[in-house]
N, C-alpha and C positions, 0 to 999 in steps of 0.2 A: 870809570873816571876816579882818579885819586883825589883825596881831599888833603888839606894842610895837616890834618891830624893823623895821617898815615893810613886812612881807610881807602879801600879799593872801590867802595860804593859811594855814590853821591846821595842817593835816596833809597831807603828801604821801607818795606812794609812788614811789620812784625805781627804775627797772629798769636794772640794769647788765649788759651782755652780757659774756660771757667774753672777747670781743675787747678790751674796755677794760682787762683785766688783763695782757695780754701786751705792750702798748706797741708798740714797733717790732720786737719779736722775732716769729719765726714761730710760736712755741709756748711754752707755760708761763706763768710769772708774772714780770713785770718789777717789781722793788721800787719803781722810780720811778713806774711807772704806778699801782701800788696806793696810794702816797702821794698822788699827784695826785687819784685818786678820793676818798680820805679827806679831802683838803683841800677839795674841792668840797662834800662833805657837811657839813663843819664850817662852811662859809659859810652854809648853810641853818640849821644848828643854832644858830649865833650870832645869827641873825635871830629866834630864838624859834619857828621852824617845827619841828613834830614830824615826824621823818623815819623812814620805814620803807624798807627796801631789799630788793629781790629780785635775787639774783645768778645769772648763767648760768655755764656751765662749758665752753663751746666751746673755750677756750684750752688745755684739758687733755684733753678727751674729746669726740668726736663720735659720738653713738649711731647716727645714720643711716649714717655711714661704716662703723662696726663691723658694723651689720646687713647692709650691702651686701657686706661681706667674709665673711659667713656666720655671724655671731654671733646668738644668739637675741635677739629684739627686747626682751623684758622684761629680760633680763640686761643688755643694752646700756644700757637706760634707767636701771636702778638704778646702773650704773657712772657714768653721767652725773650722777646725783644726788650721788654721792660727790665728783665733781669740783667741784660747786658748793659743797660744804662746805669744801673746801680753799681756794677763793677767799674764802668768807665768813670763815674763820679769819684769812686774811692781811689782809683789810680790817678786821676787828675789832682785830687787833693794831696796825695803823697808826693807827686812830682813837684807841685808848686810850694807846698808848705815845708816839706822836709828837704827837698833838693834844689829849690829855687829855679826850677825849669819852667819857662813859660809854656802854657798848654792850652789847647782848645779842644772841646768835645763837640763833635757833630753827629747828629742822629738821622737815621733813615725815616723816622716818623717825627711829627711835629711835637716838640716838648719845649716851647720857647722860654719857659721859666727857668730851665736848668741847662739848656744847651742850644747851640746853633743848629739850624736845619742843614742837612748836607747840601753844600753847593760846591761843585768841583773847583771852580776858579778861585773861590775863597779858600778852600783847603790848600790848594797849590800855593797861594800867596802866603798863607800862614807858614807853610814848610819853608818857603824861600826866605822868610824872616827869622827862621831858626826856631820856630815853635813846634813842639810835639803836637801832632793832631791825632786824637783818639776818635775812631769811628765806632759808634754804638748803634744798636737796634738793627743790626744786619743790613740787608738791602732795603728794609722797610716793607718787604713783601712776605706773606706766608709761603710755606713750602720751600723756602730758600734757607740754607744753613749759613752760619757765620763763616764757614770755609768758603762758600761761594761769594760772600761779601768780601772776604779777604782778597780773593782772586780778582774780583771786579774792581774794588777800590785801588788795588795795586796797579792795575792797568790804567785806570782813570787818572791817577796822579803820576803816572809814568815812573813807577818805582823800578830800580835796577834789578831787584830780586825780592822774592817773597820768603821770609824767614818763618817757618812753621815751628814754633816752640812747643816741645813736648815736656812732660813731667816725668823725670827719671827713665826716659827712653832715649837712647843716643842715636837714633836714626831709623831707617826703614829696614824691616826684617821680613824674611820670607814667611815666617810663622811668628806667632806671639812669643816674644822672648820671656814674658812673665810665666808662660806655661812650658816653654821648651828652652832649656838652658843652652842647647846646641843650635839654636836658630841662627840661620845665616843672615848677616847684616850686609846690606848693599852700600858700598861707597858711592856707586852711581847706578841709577836705573832710569831708563827712558820713560817718557810719558806713556807710550803705548804699552810697554811691558807692565807698568804699574797699573794701568787700567785693566789689562787683560788678566792680571793675577789678582785683582781686587784686594790690594794690600792695605787698604784703609788709611792711606796717607791723608786723604781728604775725600769728600764725596765726588762722585763721577762728574757732576756738572762743573764743579770748581776745577778739577784736574783737566777736563776737556778745554775749559777756557784758557788755562795756562798753556796747554799744548798748542791751541790754535794761534795764540799770540806770542808764543816762544818766550814765556816768562819763566825763568829758572826758579826752582824751589830748593831751599836747603832745610832739611828736617834735622833738628838737633835737640840736645838736652839742655833746657833752660836752667835746670836745678844745679848745674855746675857753674859756680861763680866765674864770670869773665868769658864764658863761651861766646857770647854775642860780640864781644870786643875782638876776640881772636878770629872769628869769622869775618868781621868787618875789615880786618887787616889782610884777609886773603888766605888764612890758614884753612887747610882742609879738615873740617870737622863734620860729624854727622853724615848725612846722605844727600847727595845732589840728585835732584830729579830734573831732567832737561832733555833736549833733543839728542845731545851728544855730550860726552865728558869734556871737561875743560882741560886743555893741554897743560 
């Protein structure tokens, strides 16, 4: 569905990894990186696209690492959810204070002093009113990644597409492009092939959800300014993961 701003999508869900919040730092939050993420979201918003965002928390907390060091898995996962809330709050502040974009944060666990609880109908209503909605705390359940949260929330709010933002990686590769300079990049790959080849686009649960409900995914490089705007206008960038390539 085309919008007045020239976009081919009415509503999108953008998945931001925790890595995109740390910029060139090894850990934590880089204000410049947060402002950059907010600026890219504003580009979509200004085109009339309804934007929902799911944020990761790996820049602050790595649950798998904590578990490997002896922490209880469930506790580690809940700590990771709290890390995503910190990222969400920083992104909301940048959108509202720096770019004057009305924003709501909803969380999968109850944190009523800082955010709304996730309520699907309320989230959809915010989107319809032109507010950016940030989903934090994953699905609110341990053992579930923020990739799974992104797939689930995208389907719940009836997003047209799931935009998987990567940091300095411009799509899906057959092998790790950081280790293999001759790695093959896919312009298109089917859900089944991506699952069979274990390409690491997202976890298997998230990818299976997208396949079952025919939710297309575009994997792209967020670090290139304006890429999200170009994708919203229908330009072929990054890699499309779907049942069949778009004609």
